[in-house]
ChimeraX commands (.cxc) that place a marker at each C-alpha (Angstrom):
marker #1 position 0.00,0.00,0.00 radius 0.5
marker #1 position 1.34,3.41,-0.93 radius 0.5
marker #1 position 1.79,5.58,2.22 radius 0.5
marker #1 position 1.19,9.09,0.85 radius 0.5
marker #1 position 0.19,11.72,3.39 radius 0.5
marker #1 position -2.75,13.84,2.26 radius 0.5
marker #1 position -2.14,17.46,1.35 radius 0.5
marker #1 position -3.16,20.01,3.90 radius 0.5
marker #1 position -4.68,23.45,3.40 radius 0.5
marker #1 position -3.78,26.68,5.26 radius 0.5
marker #1 position -5.87,25.70,8.30 radius 0.5
marker #1 position -4.00,22.41,8.70 radius 0.5
marker #1 position -6.94,20.24,7.69 radius 0.5
marker #1 position -6.38,17.36,5.34 radius 0.5
marker #1 position -7.28,17.99,1.72 radius 0.5
marker #1 position -8.02,15.23,-0.77 radius 0.5
marker #1 position -7.37,17.49,-3.79 radius 0.5
marker #1 position -4.35,16.68,-5.90 radius 0.5
marker #1 position -3.41,18.41,-9.17 radius 0.5
marker #1 position -4.27,16.54,-12.31 radius 0.5
marker #1 position -1.68,15.59,-14.87 radius 0.5
marker #1 position -2.89,18.45,-17.08 radius 0.5
marker #1 position -2.45,20.94,-14.23 radius 0.5
marker #1 position 1.06,19.63,-13.55 radius 0.5
marker #1 position 1.92,20.16,-17.22 radius 0.5
marker #1 position 0.61,23.73,-17.03 radius 0.5
marker #1 position 2.71,24.46,-13.94 radius 0.5
marker #1 position 5.81,23.09,-15.64 radius 0.5
marker #1 position 5.06,25.18,-18.74 radius 0.5
marker #1 position 4.55,28.34,-16.65 radius 0.5
marker #1 position 7.84,27.73,-14.83 radius 0.5
marker #1 position 9.67,27.28,-18.14 radius 0.5
marker #1 position 8.14,30.48,-19.55 radius 0.5
marker #1 position 9.09,32.46,-16.44 radius 0.5
marker #1 position 12.67,31.18,-16.59 radius 0.5
marker #1 position 12.85,32.13,-20.25 radius 0.5
marker #1 position 11.59,35.65,-19.49 radius 0.5
marker #1 position 14.13,36.06,-16.69 radius 0.5
marker #1 position 16.94,34.88,-18.97 radius 0.5
marker #1 position 15.90,37.26,-21.76 radius 0.5
marker #1 position 15.56,40.20,-19.35 radius 0.5
marker #1 position 18.96,39.52,-17.77 radius 0.5
marker #1 position 20.71,39.14,-21.14 radius 0.5
marker #1 position 19.08,42.26,-22.53 radius 0.5
marker #1 position 19.99,44.31,-19.44 radius 0.5
marker #1 position 23.60,43.16,-19.54 radius 0.5
marker #1 position 23.91,43.98,-23.24 radius 0.5
marker #1 position 22.33,47.44,-22.99 radius 0.5
marker #1 position 24.08,48.51,-19.79 radius 0.5
marker #1 position 27.35,47.02,-20.97 radius 0.5
marker #1 position 27.11,48.91,-24.25 radius 0.5
marker #1 position 26.42,52.20,-22.44 radius 0.5
marker #1 position 29.29,51.63,-20.00 radius 0.5
marker #1 position 31.63,50.74,-22.86 radius 0.5
marker #1 position 30.60,53.86,-24.79 radius 0.5
marker #1 position 31.32,56.09,-21.79 radius 0.5
marker #1 position 34.61,54.47,-20.76 radius 0.5
marker #1 position 36.04,54.40,-24.29 radius 0.5
marker #1 position 35.09,58.01,-25.08 radius 0.5
marker #1 position 38.05,60.40,-25.65 radius 0.5
marker #1 position 37.25,62.62,-22.68 radius 0.5
marker #1 position 36.54,59.87,-20.15 radius 0.5
marker #1 position 39.85,60.27,-18.31 radius 0.5
marker #1 position 39.26,63.98,-17.78 radius 0.5
marker #1 position 35.67,63.36,-16.65 radius 0.5
marker #1 position 36.83,60.64,-14.29 radius 0.5
marker #1 position 39.40,62.91,-12.64 radius 0.5
marker #1 position 37.00,65.88,-12.47 radius 0.5
marker #1 position 33.75,64.19,-11.36 radius 0.5
marker #1 position 34.75,60.82,-9.89 radius 0.5
marker #1 position 37.78,61.51,-7.70 radius 0.5
marker #1 position 36.64,59.31,-4.82 radius 0.5
marker #1 position 39.56,60.25,-2.57 radius 0.5
marker #1 position 38.45,63.89,-2.69 radius 0.5
marker #1 position 34.83,62.79,-2.38 radius 0.5
marker #1 position 35.57,60.95,0.87 radius 0.5
marker #1 position 37.47,64.00,2.10 radius 0.5
marker #1 position 34.46,66.31,1.74 radius 0.5
marker #1 position 31.86,63.70,2.70 radius 0.5
marker #1 position 31.63,64.92,6.29 radius 0.5
marker #1 position 30.87,68.54,5.34 radius 0.5
marker #1 position 28.30,67.49,2.75 radius 0.5
marker #1 position 26.66,65.08,5.21 radius 0.5
marker #1 position 26.27,67.93,7.71 radius 0.5
marker #1 position 24.65,69.98,4.96 radius 0.5
marker #1 position 22.31,67.08,4.18 radius 0.5
marker #1 position 21.14,67.11,7.80 radius 0.5
marker #1 position 20.06,70.71,7.20 radius 0.5
marker #1 position 18.06,69.54,4.17 radius 0.5
marker #1 position 16.40,66.79,6.19 radius 0.5
marker #1 position 15.49,69.14,9.04 radius 0.5
marker #1 position 14.15,71.70,6.60 radius 0.5
marker #1 position 12.10,68.97,4.90 radius 0.5
marker #1 position 10.55,67.79,8.18 radius 0.5
marker #1 position 9.66,71.29,9.35 radius 0.5
marker #1 position 8.36,72.32,5.93 radius 0.5
marker #1 position 6.32,69.10,5.55 radius 0.5
marker #1 position 4.49,69.74,8.83 radius 0.5
marker #1 position 3.73,73.37,7.95 radius 0.5
marker #1 position 2.73,72.44,4.39 radius 0.5
marker #1 position 0.34,69.77,5.66 radius 0.5
marker #1 position -1.44,72.25,7.94 radius 0.5
marker #1 position -1.55,75.13,5.47 radius 0.5
marker #1 position -2.52,72.94,2.51 radius 0.5
marker #1 position -5.37,71.35,4.48 radius 0.5
marker #1 position -6.76,74.80,5.27 radius 0.5
marker #1 position -6.56,75.78,1.60 radius 0.5
marker #1 position -8.20,72.54,0.47 radius 0.5
marker #1 position -11.04,72.94,2.96 radius 0.5
marker #1 position -11.60,76.53,1.88 radius 0.5
marker #1 position -11.68,75.59,-1.79 radius 0.5
marker #1 position -14.17,72.76,-1.21 radius 0.5
marker #1 position -16.32,74.69,1.26 radius 0.5
marker #1 position -19.93,75.37,0.27 radius 0.5
marker #1 position -20.54,78.05,2.90 radius 0.5
marker #1 position -21.65,81.38,1.46 radius 0.5
marker #1 position -19.88,83.23,4.31 radius 0.5
marker #1 position -16.54,81.78,3.20 radius 0.5
marker #1 position -16.91,82.92,-0.41 radius 0.5
marker #1 position -14.25,85.68,-0.24 radius 0.5
marker #1 position -11.80,83.31,1.47 radius 0.5
marker #1 position -12.54,80.73,-1.21 radius 0.5
marker #1 position -11.64,83.27,-3.89 radius 0.5
marker #1 position -8.44,84.18,-2.04 radius 0.5
marker #1 position -7.49,80.52,-1.68 radius 0.5
marker #1 position -8.07,79.95,-5.40 radius 0.5
marker #1 position -5.96,82.98,-6.30 radius 0.5
marker #1 position -3.20,81.83,-3.94 radius 0.5
marker #1 position -3.08,78.36,-5.49 radius 0.5
marker #1 position -3.05,79.77,-9.03 radius 0.5
marker #1 position -0.23,82.20,-8.26 radius 0.5
marker #1 position 2.12,79.90,-6.39 radius 0.5
marker #1 position 1.57,77.01,-8.78 radius 0.5
marker #1 position 2.38,79.32,-11.69 radius 0.5
marker #1 position 5.56,80.94,-10.32 radius 0.5
marker #1 position 8.74,78.79,-10.27 radius 0.5
marker #1 position 9.97,77.89,-6.80 radius 0.5
marker #1 position 13.37,79.43,-7.49 radius 0.5
marker #1 position 11.80,82.82,-8.17 radius 0.5
marker #1 position 9.69,82.59,-5.00 radius 0.5
marker #1 position 12.83,81.87,-2.98 radius 0.5
marker #1 position 14.63,84.85,-4.52 radius 0.5
marker #1 position 11.68,87.21,-4.05 radius 0.5
marker #1 position 11.11,86.25,-0.42 radius 0.5
marker #1 position 14.77,85.77,0.50 radius 0.5
marker #1 position 15.89,89.16,-0.84 radius 0.5
marker #1 position 12.61,91.07,-0.99 radius 0.5
marker #1 position 11.32,90.74,2.58 radius 0.5
marker #1 position 14.58,91.85,4.27 radius 0.5
marker #1 position 14.66,94.89,1.96 radius 0.5
marker #1 position 11.38,96.08,3.49 radius 0.5
marker #1 position 13.18,96.58,6.83 radius 0.5
marker #1 position 10.09,95.71,8.81 radius 0.5
marker #1 position 10.79,95.77,12.53 radius 0.5
marker #1 position 10.71,92.30,14.02 radius 0.5
marker #1 position 10.92,90.55,10.66 radius 0.5
marker #1 position 13.66,87.93,10.64 radius 0.5
marker #1 position 16.62,88.13,8.28 radius 0.5
marker #1 position 17.50,84.44,8.68 radius 0.5
marker #1 position 17.99,82.98,5.21 radius 0.5
marker #1 position 17.07,79.53,6.55 radius 0.5
marker #1 position 13.70,80.74,7.82 radius 0.5
marker #1 position 13.01,82.80,4.69 radius 0.5
marker #1 position 13.99,79.92,2.43 radius 0.5
marker #1 position 11.78,77.53,4.37 radius 0.5
marker #1 position 8.89,79.99,4.15 radius 0.5
marker #1 position 9.27,80.19,0.36 radius 0.5
marker #1 position 9.24,76.39,0.06 radius 0.5
marker #1 position 6.19,76.14,2.32 radius 0.5
marker #1 position 4.27,78.78,0.36 radius 0.5
marker #1 position 4.93,77.07,-2.97 radius 0.5
marker #1 position 4.41,73.46,-1.95 radius 0.5
marker #1 position 1.26,74.28,0.01 radius 0.5
marker #1 position -0.40,75.24,-3.28 radius 0.5
marker #1 position 0.47,71.87,-4.86 radius 0.5
marker #1 position -0.42,69.76,-1.83 radius 0.5
marker #1 position -3.70,71.67,-1.40 radius 0.5
marker #1 position -4.75,70.58,-4.89 radius 0.5
marker #1 position -3.85,66.96,-4.10 radius 0.5
marker #1 position -5.96,67.07,-0.94 radius 0.5
marker #1 position -8.79,68.82,-2.76 radius 0.5
marker #1 position -8.83,66.10,-5.41 radius 0.5
marker #1 position -9.06,63.50,-2.65 radius 0.5
marker #1 position -11.97,65.32,-1.01 radius 0.5
marker #1 position -13.83,65.68,-4.30 radius 0.5
marker #1 position -13.30,61.99,-5.07 radius 0.5
marker #1 position -15.53,60.98,-2.15 radius 0.5
marker #1 position -18.99,60.14,-3.46 radius 0.5
marker #1 position -21.76,62.57,-2.39 radius 0.5
marker #1 position -23.70,59.65,-0.94 radius 0.5
marker #1 position -21.11,59.49,1.85 radius 0.5
marker #1 position -22.00,63.04,2.89 radius 0.5
marker #1 position -25.71,62.35,2.56 radius 0.5
marker #1 position -25.48,59.24,4.71 radius 0.5
marker #1 position -23.52,61.09,7.38 radius 0.5
marker #1 position -25.99,63.99,7.44 radius 0.5
marker #1 position -28.92,61.57,7.66 radius 0.5
marker #1 position -27.34,60.16,10.82 radius 0.5
marker #1 position -27.39,63.61,12.41 radius 0.5
marker #1 position -23.81,64.75,11.80 radius 0.5
marker #1 position -23.17,68.41,11.04 radius 0.5
marker #1 position -21.25,69.55,7.97 radius 0.5
marker #1 position -18.02,69.97,9.94 radius 0.5
marker #1 position -18.46,66.59,11.64 radius 0.5
marker #1 position -19.12,64.95,8.29 radius 0.5
marker #1 position -15.97,66.46,6.85 radius 0.5
marker #1 position -13.88,65.52,9.88 radius 0.5
marker #1 position -15.12,61.98,10.56 radius 0.5
marker #1 position -16.29,60.75,7.15 radius 0.5
marker #1 position -14.81,62.64,4.21 radius 0.5
marker #1 position -11.29,63.56,5.33 radius 0.5
marker #1 position -10.21,60.09,6.56 radius 0.5
marker #1 position -11.18,58.54,3.23 radius 0.5
marker #1 position -9.78,61.43,1.17 radius 0.5
marker #1 position -6.36,61.46,2.86 radius 0.5
marker #1 position -6.10,57.69,2.56 radius 0.5
marker #1 position -6.69,57.92,-1.19 radius 0.5
marker #1 position -4.04,60.58,-1.82 radius 0.5
marker #1 position -1.22,59.09,0.27 radius 0.5
marker #1 position 0.80,57.98,-2.81 radius 0.5
marker #1 position 0.86,61.43,-4.49 radius 0.5
marker #1 position 1.60,63.03,-1.11 radius 0.5
marker #1 position 4.63,60.75,-0.74 radius 0.5
marker #1 position 5.74,61.79,-4.22 radius 0.5
marker #1 position 5.50,65.42,-3.13 radius 0.5
marker #1 position 7.59,64.58,-0.06 radius 0.5
marker #1 position 10.35,63.16,-2.27 radius 0.5
marker #1 position 10.23,66.26,-4.48 radius 0.5
marker #1 position 10.27,68.48,-1.38 radius 0.5
marker #1 position 13.48,66.88,-0.11 radius 0.5
marker #1 position 15.18,67.54,-3.44 radius 0.5
marker #1 position 13.88,71.09,-3.79 radius 0.5
marker #1 position 15.16,72.10,-0.37 radius 0.5
marker #1 position 18.52,72.26,-2.11 radius 0.5
marker #1 position 17.32,75.42,-3.86 radius 0.5
marker #1 position 17.54,77.41,-0.61 radius 0.5
marker #1 position 21.32,77.25,-1.05 radius 0.5
marker #1 position 20.96,80.18,-3.44 radius 0.5
marker #1 position 20.26,82.35,-0.36 radius 0.5
marker #1 position 23.46,81.17,1.33 radius 0.5
marker #1 position 22.08,78.35,3.46 radius 0.5
marker #1 position 24.86,75.80,3.98 radius 0.5
marker #1 position 22.99,72.67,2.98 radius 0.5
marker #1 position 24.34,69.71,1.03 radius 0.5
marker #1 position 24.29,71.57,-2.28 radius 0.5
marker #1 position 25.99,74.66,-0.84 radius 0.5
marker #1 position 28.61,72.54,0.94 radius 0.5
marker #1 position 29.35,70.74,-2.35 radius 0.5
marker #1 position 29.59,74.09,-4.14 radius 0.5
marker #1 position 32.06,75.44,-1.57 radius 0.5
marker #1 position 34.21,72.31,-1.78 radius 0.5
marker #1 position 34.21,72.39,-5.59 radius 0.5
marker #1 position 35.12,76.07,-5.77 radius 0.5
marker #1 position 38.33,75.41,-3.84 radius 0.5
marker #1 position 39.79,72.87,-6.28 radius 0.5
marker #1 position 37.57,73.18,-9.39 radius 0.5
marker #1 position 36.86,69.48,-8.93 radius 0.5
marker #1 position 33.17,68.60,-9.18 radius 0.5
marker #1 position 33.26,65.30,-7.29 radius 0.5
marker #1 position 31.47,66.94,-4.30 radius 0.5
marker #1 position 28.42,67.47,-6.51 radius 0.5
marker #1 position 28.39,63.75,-7.35 radius 0.5
marker #1 position 28.83,62.95,-3.66 radius 0.5
marker #1 position 25.86,65.16,-2.74 radius 0.5
marker #1 position 23.77,63.54,-5.47 radius 0.5
marker #1 position 24.58,60.06,-4.13 radius 0.5
marker #1 position 23.58,61.10,-0.59 radius 0.5
marker #1 position 20.25,62.41,-1.88 radius 0.5
marker #1 position 19.70,59.18,-3.81 radius 0.5
marker #1 position 20.30,57.11,-0.68 radius 0.5
marker #1 position 17.22,58.80,0.80 radius 0.5
marker #1 position 14.98,59.38,-2.20 radius 0.5
marker #1 position 15.25,55.93,-3.80 radius 0.5
marker #1 position 13.92,54.06,-0.70 radius 0.5
marker #1 position 11.18,56.68,-0.39 radius 0.5
marker #1 position 10.29,56.23,-4.07 radius 0.5
marker #1 position 10.17,52.45,-3.76 radius 0.5
marker #1 position 7.99,52.77,-0.66 radius 0.5
marker #1 position 5.70,55.11,-2.59 radius 0.5
marker #1 position 5.41,52.54,-5.39 radius 0.5
marker #1 position 4.56,49.87,-2.83 radius 0.5
marker #1 position 1.87,52.03,-1.23 radius 0.5
marker #1 position 0.45,52.85,-4.67 radius 0.5
marker #1 position 0.34,49.17,-5.64 radius 0.5
marker #1 position -1.50,48.32,-2.42 radius 0.5
marker #1 position -3.94,51.17,-3.01 radius 0.5
marker #1 position -4.69,49.98,-6.55 radius 0.5
marker #1 position -5.09,46.39,-5.35 radius 0.5
marker #1 position -7.48,47.52,-2.61 radius 0.5
marker #1 position -9.57,49.59,-5.04 radius 0.5
marker #1 position -9.73,46.70,-7.51 radius 0.5
marker #1 position -10.86,44.37,-4.74 radius 0.5
marker #1 position -13.60,46.79,-3.73 radius 0.5
marker #1 position -14.68,47.12,-7.34 radius 0.5
marker #1 position -14.83,43.35,-7.72 radius 0.5
marker #1 position -16.91,43.10,-4.58 radius 0.5
marker link #1:1,2 radius 0.2
marker link #1:2,3 radius 0.2
marker link #1:3,4 radius 0.2
marker link #1:4,5 radius 0.2
marker link #1:5,6 radius 0.2
marker link #1:6,7 radius 0.2
marker link #1:7,8 radius 0.2
marker link #1:8,9 radius 0.2
marker link #1:9,10 radius 0.2
marker link #1:10,11 radius 0.2
marker link #1:11,12 radius 0.2
marker link #1:12,13 radius 0.2
marker link #1:13,14 radius 0.2
marker link #1:14,15 radius 0.2
marker link #1:15,16 radius 0.2
marker link #1:16,17 radius 0.2
marker link #1:17,18 radius 0.2
marker link #1:18,19 radius 0.2
marker link #1:19,20 radius 0.2
marker link #1:20,21 radius 0.2
marker link #1:21,22 radius 0.2
marker link #1:22,23 radius 0.2
marker link #1:23,24 radius 0.2
marker link #1:24,25 radius 0.2
marker link #1:25,26 radius 0.2
marker link #1:26,27 radius 0.2
marker link #1:27,28 radius 0.2
marker link #1:28,29 radius 0.2
marker link #1:29,30 radius 0.2
marker link #1:30,31 radius 0.2
marker link #1:31,32 radius 0.2
marker link #1:32,33 radius 0.2
marker link #1:33,34 radius 0.2
marker link #1:34,35 radius 0.2
marker link #1:35,36 radius 0.2
marker link #1:36,37 radius 0.2
marker link #1:37,38 radius 0.2
marker link #1:38,39 radius 0.2
marker link #1:39,40 radius 0.2
marker link #1:40,41 radius 0.2
marker link #1:41,42 radius 0.2
marker link #1:42,43 radius 0.2
marker link #1:43,44 radius 0.2
marker link #1:44,45 radius 0.2
marker link #1:45,46 radius 0.2
marker link #1:46,47 radius 0.2
marker link #1:47,48 radius 0.2
marker link #1:48,49 radius 0.2
marker link #1:49,50 radius 0.2
marker link #1:50,51 radius 0.2
marker link #1:51,52 radius 0.2
marker link #1:52,53 radius 0.2
marker link #1:53,54 radius 0.2
marker link #1:54,55 radius 0.2
marker link #1:55,56 radius 0.2
marker link #1:56,57 radius 0.2
marker link #1:57,58 radius 0.2
marker link #1:58,59 radius 0.2
marker link #1:59,60 radius 0.2
marker link #1:60,61 radius 0.2
marker link #1:61,62 radius 0.2
marker link #1:62,63 radius 0.2
marker link #1:63,64 radius 0.2
marker link #1:64,65 radius 0.2
marker link #1:65,66 radius 0.2
marker link #1:66,67 radius 0.2
marker link #1:67,68 radius 0.2
marker link #1:68,69 radius 0.2
marker link #1:69,70 radius 0.2
marker link #1:70,71 radius 0.2
marker link #1:71,72 radius 0.2
marker link #1:72,73 radius 0.2
marker link #1:73,74 radius 0.2
marker link #1:74,75 radius 0.2
marker link #1:75,76 radius 0.2
marker link #1:76,77 radius 0.2
marker link #1:77,78 radius 0.2
marker link #1:78,79 radius 0.2
marker link #1:79,80 radius 0.2
marker link #1:80,81 radius 0.2
marker link #1:81,82 radius 0.2
marker link #1:82,83 radius 0.2
marker link #1:83,84 radius 0.2
marker link #1:84,85 radius 0.2
marker link #1:85,86 radius 0.2
marker link #1:86,87 radius 0.2
marker link #1:87,88 radius 0.2
marker link #1:88,89 radius 0.2
marker link #1:89,90 radius 0.2
marker link #1:90,91 radius 0.2
marker link #1:91,92 radius 0.2
marker link #1:92,93 radius 0.2
marker link #1:93,94 radius 0.2
marker link #1:94,95 radius 0.2
marker link #1:95,96 radius 0.2
marker link #1:96,97 radius 0.2
marker link #1:97,98 radius 0.2
marker link #1:98,99 radius 0.2
marker link #1:99,100 radius 0.2
marker link #1:100,101 radius 0.2
marker link #1:101,102 radius 0.2
marker link #1:102,103 radius 0.2
marker link #1:103,104 radius 0.2
marker link #1:104,105 radius 0.2
marker link #1:105,106 radius 0.2
marker link #1:106,107 radius 0.2
marker link #1:107,108 radius 0.2
marker link #1:108,109 radius 0.2
marker link #1:109,110 radius 0.2
marker link #1:110,111 radius 0.2
marker link #1:111,112 radius 0.2
marker link #1:112,113 radius 0.2
marker link #1:113,114 radius 0.2
marker link #1:114,115 radius 0.2
marker link #1:115,116 radius 0.2
marker link #1:116,117 radius 0.2
marker link #1:117,118 radius 0.2
marker link #1:118,119 radius 0.2
marker link #1:119,120 radius 0.2
marker link #1:120,121 radius 0.2
marker link #1:121,122 radius 0.2
marker link #1:122,123 radius 0.2
marker link #1:123,124 radius 0.2
marker link #1:124,125 radius 0.2
marker link #1:125,126 radius 0.2
marker link #1:126,127 radius 0.2
marker link #1:127,128 radius 0.2
marker link #1:128,129 radius 0.2
marker link #1:129,130 radius 0.2
marker link #1:130,131 radius 0.2
marker link #1:131,132 radius 0.2
marker link #1:132,133 radius 0.2
marker link #1:133,134 radius 0.2
marker link #1:134,135 radius 0.2
marker link #1:135,136 radius 0.2
marker link #1:136,137 radius 0.2
marker link #1:137,138 radius 0.2
marker link #1:138,139 radius 0.2
marker link #1:139,140 radius 0.2
marker link #1:140,141 radius 0.2
marker link #1:141,142 radius 0.2
marker link #1:142,143 radius 0.2
marker link #1:143,144 radius 0.2
marker link #1:144,145 radius 0.2
marker link #1:145,146 radius 0.2
marker link #1:146,147 radius 0.2
marker link #1:147,148 radius 0.2
marker link #1:148,149 radius 0.2
marker link #1:149,150 radius 0.2
marker link #1:150,151 radius 0.2
marker link #1:151,152 radius 0.2
marker link #1:152,153 radius 0.2
marker link #1:153,154 radius 0.2
marker link #1:154,155 radius 0.2
marker link #1:155,156 radius 0.2
marker link #1:156,157 radius 0.2
marker link #1:157,158 radius 0.2
marker link #1:158,159 radius 0.2
marker link #1:159,160 radius 0.2
marker link #1:160,161 radius 0.2
marker link #1:161,162 radius 0.2
marker link #1:162,163 radius 0.2
marker link #1:163,164 radius 0.2
marker link #1:164,165 radius 0.2
marker link #1:165,166 radius 0.2
marker link #1:166,167 radius 0.2
marker link #1:167,168 radius 0.2
marker link #1:168,169 radius 0.2
marker link #1:169,170 radius 0.2
marker link #1:170,171 radius 0.2
marker link #1:171,172 radius 0.2
marker link #1:172,173 radius 0.2
marker link #1:173,174 radius 0.2
marker link #1:174,175 radius 0.2
marker link #1:175,176 radius 0.2
marker link #1:176,177 radius 0.2
marker link #1:177,178 radius 0.2
marker link #1:178,179 radius 0.2
marker link #1:179,180 radius 0.2
marker link #1:180,181 radius 0.2
marker link #1:181,182 radius 0.2
marker link #1:182,183 radius 0.2
marker link #1:183,184 radius 0.2
marker link #1:184,185 radius 0.2
marker link #1:185,186 radius 0.2
marker link #1:186,187 radius 0.2
marker link #1:187,188 radius 0.2
marker link #1:188,189 radius 0.2
marker link #1:189,190 radius 0.2
marker link #1:190,191 radius 0.2
marker link #1:191,192 radius 0.2
marker link #1:192,193 radius 0.2
marker link #1:193,194 radius 0.2
marker link #1:194,195 radius 0.2
marker link #1:195,196 radius 0.2
marker link #1:196,197 radius 0.2
marker link #1:197,198 radius 0.2
marker link #1:198,199 radius 0.2
marker link #1:199,200 radius 0.2
marker link #1:200,201 radius 0.2
marker link #1:201,202 radius 0.2
marker link #1:202,203 radius 0.2
marker link #1:203,204 radius 0.2
marker link #1:204,205 radius 0.2
marker link #1:205,206 radius 0.2
marker link #1:206,207 radius 0.2
marker link #1:207,208 radius 0.2
marker link #1:208,209 radius 0.2
marker link #1:209,210 radius 0.2
marker link #1:210,211 radius 0.2
marker link #1:211,212 radius 0.2
marker link #1:212,213 radius 0.2
marker link #1:213,214 radius 0.2
marker link #1:214,215 radius 0.2
marker link #1:215,216 radius 0.2
marker link #1:216,217 radius 0.2
marker link #1:217,218 radius 0.2
marker link #1:218,219 radius 0.2
marker link #1:219,220 radius 0.2
marker link #1:220,221 radius 0.2
marker link #1:221,222 radius 0.2
marker link #1:222,223 radius 0.2
marker link #1:223,224 radius 0.2
marker link #1:224,225 radius 0.2
marker link #1:225,226 radius 0.2
marker link #1:226,227 radius 0.2
marker link #1:227,228 radius 0.2
marker link #1:228,229 radius 0.2
marker link #1:229,230 radius 0.2
marker link #1:230,231 radius 0.2
marker link #1:231,232 radius 0.2
marker link #1:232,233 radius 0.2
marker link #1:233,234 radius 0.2
marker link #1:234,235 radius 0.2
marker link #1:235,236 radius 0.2
marker link #1:236,237 radius 0.2
marker link #1:237,238 radius 0.2
marker link #1:238,239 radius 0.2
marker link #1:239,240 radius 0.2
marker link #1:240,241 radius 0.2
marker link #1:241,242 radius 0.2
marker link #1:242,243 radius 0.2
marker link #1:243,244 radius 0.2
marker link #1:244,245 radius 0.2
marker link #1:245,246 radius 0.2
marker link #1:246,247 radius 0.2
marker link #1:247,248 radius 0.2
marker link #1:248,249 radius 0.2
marker link #1:249,250 radius 0.2
marker link #1:250,251 radius 0.2
marker link #1:251,252 radius 0.2
marker link #1:252,253 radius 0.2
marker link #1:253,254 radius 0.2
marker link #1:254,255 radius 0.2
marker link #1:255,256 radius 0.2
marker link #1:256,257 radius 0.2
marker link #1:257,258 radius 0.2
marker link #1:258,259 radius 0.2
marker link #1:259,260 radius 0.2
marker link #1:260,261 radius 0.2
marker link #1:261,262 radius 0.2
marker link #1:262,263 radius 0.2
marker link #1:263,264 radius 0.2
marker link #1:264,265 radius 0.2
marker link #1:265,266 radius 0.2
marker link #1:266,267 radius 0.2
marker link #1:267,268 radius 0.2
marker link #1:268,269 radius 0.2
marker link #1:269,270 radius 0.2
marker link #1:270,271 radius 0.2
marker link #1:271,272 radius 0.2
marker link #1:272,273 radius 0.2
marker link #1:273,274 radius 0.2
marker link #1:274,275 radius 0.2
marker link #1:275,276 radius 0.2
marker link #1:276,277 radius 0.2
marker link #1:277,278 radius 0.2
marker link #1:278,279 radius 0.2
marker link #1:279,280 radius 0.2
marker link #1:280,281 radius 0.2
marker link #1:281,282 radius 0.2
marker link #1:282,283 radius 0.2
marker link #1:283,284 radius 0.2
marker link #1:284,285 radius 0.2
marker link #1:285,286 radius 0.2
marker link #1:286,287 radius 0.2
marker link #1:287,288 radius 0.2
marker link #1:288,289 radius 0.2
marker link #1:289,290 radius 0.2
marker link #1:290,291 radius 0.2
marker link #1:291,292 radius 0.2
marker link #1:292,293 radius 0.2
marker link #1:293,294 radius 0.2
marker link #1:294,295 radius 0.2
marker link #1:295,296 radius 0.2
view
């Protein structure tokens, strides 16, 4: 007698189901196809990347580029100063992200408000979003960084770090407000109607019903904005803030070697790439969840 233990399912119970010969053939065929795809993808990647690397290395100016941009001994020498500058970027990003979240939420709520009393504020919020989405961030930083101190208003700070952060907050609040507004508008009106029928006020409906769903839907684009915010904090260096970009610029100006710029870029990539992959993962989960709800 053949002693074959029965297959068991996830709960540990015995299962009498066994794959048929046809199903076994399909599994073998799928495995072979997947292996073939992996082999083709690997070969193609090696050929393309190898060709690009060969083209760069064999170019006439490669030795000069290597000495000017990829002098790793000089890069390790200035790594400490650039890392300290990167900490400034990270702190600026955290502070700006908190302020942007608060300010953008206020703008989004004003723009989606149906109250007649808030009509002038709704117009102002719309004008604000249009202006700061239309003006490049670099110009906003220059106008605020050099324009506000020129007014000589008593009590107004002259700190370039604070002014640069304010410029970033003003610009990004306009973009994030539109992301939040799109999330609020994506909630079906029946959600509001159901909440009001249960006795909730308009503010309670927005707080307990609409906003939780809206914010959950726009998490992926908000994470994308966070990645962009981290990179754009480097623009405040134009005001003299010693961040990673400014530290790299100072180091390069001493020797006319641009390896510090490459070093700063690598440090930014070490932060932004994991954030980007996490954003992709969150987006994939969101799409999977929405598809499951649609199928239900």
